[in-house]
N, C-alpha and C positions, 0 to 999 in steps of 0.2 A: 646206227651212231650212238644213240641212247646207249645199248646197253654195255658199248666198248666203254663209253665214259664211266658207266657205272663201277665194270670191273674194276678200271684206273683208280677210282676212288678206295674200292677196297683193296685193291694191291697198296695203295699208299696209307693207307689207314697198317693194314698189316706191319710195314716198314716200319711207321712209326712206333707202333708196338713195340717191335723189335728191339728199337734204338731203346726204349723206356726201359726195357728189360736187359740190355746189356750197359744201360749205367748202373740198374740199380745192382747189378754184378761187380758192379766198381768200389761198392762198399769200403772204405778201410777197417782191415781187420787186425787185432796182435797177436800171434802169439808165441807163447814161452815155454822155455822150459829150462828147470833146474837140476844141477848137477851136485851133491852131498858128500862125496866118496872125497876126502879127506887124504892127502898125502905130502910127503916129506921127499925135498928133494937136493942135492950136496952133488954136483959135481955131474948131475943127471935129470933126463928127461921124463914126461910123460904125457898122456895126453886124456882130456875126458869129452865123452860124445855126448851133443843132445840133440832131438829126431823134433823135428818140425812138421807140419802137415803143410800144403798146397798153396800157395798166392805169389803173386807179382811183388816182390820186395822194394818197397819205398824207403824202409827206412832202416839200421841194424844199431840196437846198444845190448853191450853185454857188461855186468857185473862182477867182479872177482871179490871174493872176502879173500886175504893173503897175510904174510907175515915173514919179515927179512930176517935173521937173528943172529947173533953171534952162537956160538954152541952155547948149552947144548939146543936138539932140536923143540921147537914148540908143540908142539904136536896138540895139547889140549887148548890153545888159542890163548886168550890174553896179552898180560905184556912179557915180553922176553924174558928167560933167565939169566940171558948171557950177558957181562955187563961193557963187553967189549966191540971192537968194529964191527957193524953188519954186512960190510960192502954190499949196498943197493945194486949197485952197479952189475950185478951178475942176473941180474932177475931179465928174463924173457917170457913176452906172453904172446901166441899167435891165436888168430882167429882163420879158419878155412870155411867157405859154404860148401854147401854139398856138389855145385859143378865146379869145384878146386881152385876159386878165388881166394888169394892169402893174402891176410890182412896183419899190419906187424900193430903190434898195440903196446909193448913196451920192447927194444932191443937193449941188447947189452951197452952198457952205455949210458941207457936213457937217463938212471935215475946215478949222480953221478957223488954222492954222499956216504957216508959213512957212521951215518947215525946210532947209537946204539940203543934197543930196549922201546923200540915205537911199537913195537908188539903187531896185534892183528889188527887189518884195515878193510874197507871197501872202498873200491874205487869203481866208479861208473865210467866207463868208455862209452863216447857219445861226440858225433863230430860237430855239436851243436854245444858244446861246454867253451866255457868261454875261453880258459887255458886250456894248452898243453902240457899233458902228462910230464912232470920230470922233476930236476931238483933236487937238493939235498939229502932231504926227507920224502919217506913214504908216509902219503896221509891221505885220508880219507877224503871222497869228494867227488865230483865230475868232470873229467879230464879228456882232453880230445886225444886220440891216440895216435902214437907213431904216423902211421897208414891214414888210410879215409874208408873207413867202413863203409862210404857211398859207391865204394869201388862196384858194393856188391847188388846195388839196386838196380831193380828191372828183372834179375833173374828171378828162375822158382826157387820159393822157400821149400820146398819140398825135399824131406831127407836127412843125412846124419851129418852137423856142425861138429867139425873140431875143435878144441881149445888145445893147446898147445904150452906146455910149462916146462921149466929151463932153468938151470941154477949152472952158470957155466965153471965155475971154480970150487974146487975142493974146501969144505969145511964154510961154515955158515949158512946153514941150508934156510931154503928157500920153503916156507911150511901153505900147503895149497888146503883151503878151508872148501868154501862152496863157490859155485856163479850161475847166473842167472842170465840166460839169451833169451832178447825181446825184440821180436820182429814183425814190422809194422808193412802187412801185405793189402793191397787191393785186389779182390776175388778177381778169378780168373775167369772169363764169359764160358758159359759151357760149348761146347758142339753143338749141337743140337740147336739154340738160340742163334748160332754164327750162319749156320744151313738156312736158318729160317728167313733172316735179313738176305743173302744172297737169293735164294727160291724168290723171295717176294722179289727183289728186284730186278731178277733176270725175266719175271711174270711182267712186270711194269714197262720192262724197255718192251716187251715183243706186243704188248697193248698197244702202245705208241706207234709199234711200226705198223700191226695192223690199220689202225687209224689212219696215220698219214696214207696207206694203201686207200 
């Protein structure tokens, strides 16, 4: 009887050790990727790709640096050269996760104004921001996107993320300069750790059955 009790204590210790190992594996990690390939979009669209490692997604943010100008194109950044209306309603940004979840960051008509000359701006899309993106002018700052980035939570971050960029109407181009994707994750437990927990639990159950017999 004493031998079985000792086995039970050993197995319980193994279960506790495995549980602590799994808890340690759930530490938060920040994965980031930056794209600096500029582009000018005028009644056209394109994509940029970000590649991240593994981890269970708990939070997603993306910062995009861009400008919306009256002609001519603002490929060098800074303020717009054109002094006419910029037609900000033509801007579209979408983010797609590796598992195919799509979040609208800016939809056509999100910005309603035609403010000229605003030039290069950096907008951080963050579900926890105080206000939602939009308004008459494109201004730098932190804003909630049109959709919910939290809809990506729980999936694996590993793989290619895609930023879709579009200007919907000819003239008054959308100039893209760069973007940084930031994804907070909790580490995925290793299969070996999960197997250890399972084996320990089975062994403990068997020891209890033998003791009862």
